[in-house]
N, C-alpha and C positions, 0 to 999 in steps of 0.2 A: 326559547321561552325564558324570560327572566322572572325573578321573584323580588318583591319589595319587603325589606325588613324595616321595622320601626322600633326604635328604642325610646320608650316613654319614661323620661326621668323627671325628677322633681324640679329641675331648672330648665331643661330644654327637651324638646322632642326632635329626634334625629331620624330621618328616613333615607333609605338608599336603595338603589337598584343593584342586585347581586346576581352574578351568573352561576352556572351549575358547578363551577370550580371553586366557589366561595370568594371570588374577587368582587370587591366593591367598586362599581363602575362610576357612580355619581351619587352625591348625597345632598340633602337639603335639611336645614335646621330652623326651628322656630321656638320661641319662648313657650314654656308650659303654662297654659291658662289655669286659673283658680276655680273655674266653674265647670261642672261635668259636661254640659252641652257644648261649651266652648272648646273643651278638650276633644270631644268627638269631632267638632268642626275642624280643628287644627290637624288631627290625624288624617281625616278624610281629604283635606285640601293638599297636604303634603303627598299623600298617595296618588291622588288624581293628577297632580302636577308631574310626578315621576312617570305615571302610566302614559301621559301625553308625550313626555320626552322619549320614552321607550318606543312608542308608536312612530314618532317622527324618524327614528333610526331604524325602523323596520322590525322591531321586536314586539312580542306580546308579553303580557304579565299574567302568570298563571295563578298566583296566590299571594297573600300578604301575611307576614308573620309579625306579631307584636311581642316585644320584650318589655316588661313592666316592672318598675321599682315598687312592688307591693305584693300582697298575699294573693296568690292565684289558687282557685279551688282545685281539688284533686282531679276533676274532670277537665280542667283547663278550658273552662267556658266563661268564667267570670272573675272579676277582681273584687275581693271582699274588702280590702283596706290597703291604703298606701299612705304613709305618714305625710308625704309631700305631694300627694295627688288628690284631686277632688272626687275620683270615682269611689263609691261605697256600694258594695253588693251590686255591682254593675254587670249585667249580662253582655259583656263587651263583644264576645264573638258573634252572637246573633245580631246584635245591633250594628256592628261594623260590616258584617257580611252582607246584610240587607242594604246598607247604604252604599257600599262599594261594588255590589253585584259581582262578587268573587269570593272564593273561600278565604277565611281568616283563621289563623291559629294564634294561640296565646301561650306565653311562657314567662317565668320569672326572669328578670334581667341577668342575675348572676348565673342562672342555669344556661341562658342563651349564650353568655360570654364563655362559659365553660365548654359548651358544645362546640362553639366556633374554634376555640383554642385546641380542642381535641381533634377536630376534623382537619383544620388547615393551619394550625398555629403551633405553639410551643409544646403541646402535649400530643401531637400527632402520633397515633399508633400505640399510645399507652393503654395498658389493660385496666389500670385503676389510676385515675387522674383526679387531683383536687385542685380547684381554682380558689385562690384567696385574693379577693379584690380589696385593696387597701385604699380607702378614700375617706369620706366624711366618717364612715364607720367601717365595718368589715362585712363584705358580702362573700358568700362561699357557694361552691358547686362541687358535686361529686359525680364523676362519669365512670361507670363500671361496665366493662366489656362493651363499650360503645353506647351505652344507654345512660341517660341522666337519671340519677336516683333522687327521688323527691320525698320519700317517707310516706307514711300512711295518710297524712293529711296535706301533703303538698308543700311543706315548709322546711324540709331538711335540705342541707345541714346549716344550722345557725351557730357557726363557730364563733362569731363575734360576740355572742351573748353567753358564752361559758364564763362562769364566775371564777376569776383567778386571784382576786383579792377580796376576801370576805369583808363586808362593810367598807369597801373602797369607794372610788369615785362614783357619784351617781350617774346612771345611764338613762337616756330617754325611754328605754324599754320598761323602766320601773324598778329594775334591780340595781344593785351597787356592785362595783368591782368587776364589770364585764371586761373581757379581753380587749374589746375595741376601744375602751376608755384609756388603754395604755399602748395600743398598737394600731394606730390609724393616723390619717392626716390631722384630725381633730386632736388626737392624743399628743402629737408632736407639739402643737401649739400650747396645749394645757401644761405639758411638762416644761416647756420653755418659760411659760409664765411663772411656774413654781420655782424654777432654777434662778431666774433673774431676780425675783422678789427675795430669795433667800441668800443671795450672794452679792458681794461687792465687786466681783471679778468684772473686768472689762468685757463687754460684748457689743457687737454691732447691733444687737437686738435691743439693747437697753434704751436707746433714745426713743424707739418706737413704743416700747413698753411704758416709759415715763410719760409719754403723751397720751396714755390711756387707749392706745390703738391695739386691737387684738393681734396677737402673734399667730400666724398660720403655719401649717405644715410646710408650705412652699417657702415662707420666710426662713424657717429653720433649716431646710435643705439647702437653700442658697447660701446662708451664712456658713453652714458646715462645709460646703464645697469650697468656700473662700478661705477656710482655715480658722474660723471662729472657734475658740476653745470651748466656750460654754455650749454652743450649738452642737459641737461634736459630742459632748457629754450627753446631751439630750438624744442624739441619734444613737449613741451606744446603748442607752437605756431602752430605746425603742427596739433595737436589734435584739436585746435580751428577751423582751416580751415576745417578739416575733419568733425567736428560736424556741421558746416554751410553747407557743401556739403550734409551731411545726411538729414538735414532739407529741403534743396532744393529738393532732391530726394523724400522725403516724401510728400512735398507739391504738387509735380507734379504727382507722381505715386501711393502714398499711399500703399506701399508694406507691407506685413506682415513679410517678412524676407529680410534683407540686408546681403549679404556675402562679406567680405573683402578678396580679393585675391591679388596676386602679391607678389613680393619679400618683400615689406615692411610689409605685413601682418604677417610675421614670428616674428615680434617684437610687436605684438598687445598688449601684456601685459604692454607695456610702455605707451600706449596712449589711449587705447580703452575706459576705464572708463571716462576719461576726455572728449573724443570726444562725448560719449553718453550723458554726462551732458550738453554739449553745444547744442547738437541736441534737447534734451528735452526742453531747454530754448528758442530756436529760432524757433522751428517748429510752424506753424500757428495753433492757437487754443490750445496752450500749457496748459496742465492741464485738458483739456476737451476732449482728444482723446486718442486712443490707439496708442502706439509707436511701430514701427517695432522692432523685435528682430534683433540685430546686432551680427553676428558671424564671426570669422575667417574661411576662407575656409579650407576644410579638404583634398582636393586632390592635393594641392600644384602645382608644376610644371608639373604634369601629367594631369591637367584638360583639356588642349587643345587637347591632344592626345585622351583622353577618350571621350570627347565631340564630336570630329570629327568622331570617330568610331561609337558612339551611333547614331549620326545623319545619317550616312550611313545605319546603320541597321534599324533605325526607318522608313526611307524613302523606305524601302522594296526593296533595290537594291542588 
């Protein structure tokens, strides 16, 4: 009996068949629609297609797990809001269960990724694990004694929106100076813009900047890997903010493992040692306490799908 996991993101919807060991057997991807009914249709079509593939290979599908880039209510039955999703106060579980004629579970995408990394990834066996997903912003998850911690209202932990620079860079959340404005893929691009505009130093990023094209985190990482001095300064600044974020997470949660996921984690070799040095220096009680092991994620972009499927399986549906 297999399980389907569906990762509903702001750009794409990815669905996959997952076995009881957490292995992703096959996956299908579609663009994320802008209308709620169309999103329902897309999820249902992907699931039904995968159920057909499983049946053709002699397997059944017992349940469907959804991982969503949005606010999930404490009962994990509905999606109240997603900045890049059309669902608003949507009773997703009831609606999709009826449509698919099988049990459906719902989880926040960062929590699903954290669960997957804890069960079959970089945090396997950890007693307290924190996932920090570095992408457009910062997603985070906390797994304590094998259970995902969601807080009283289902939205914990929001590490990306801790204010680290009072009156700093504006954040889409409405605050200013949030950690994710200095430590994310978007932040790498913003910092590169600032550095290029304020310096006459040569940089392979300058030609792109002078043409008015936005600099992305991927552009900065590629330039830094190629030895661009300005890009390396940007990455070093990013590492400093990540190290401070790790120290904050350690002071609050005292994890034994921190997993770095998200797109930016693919370039961890550029910044991880520097970030860990800042973490060791800034954590409370430095030199007199054990530090968390900090590792890049191993499941990559599949973590949400795998975690959603494992969540559905573990809840016995």
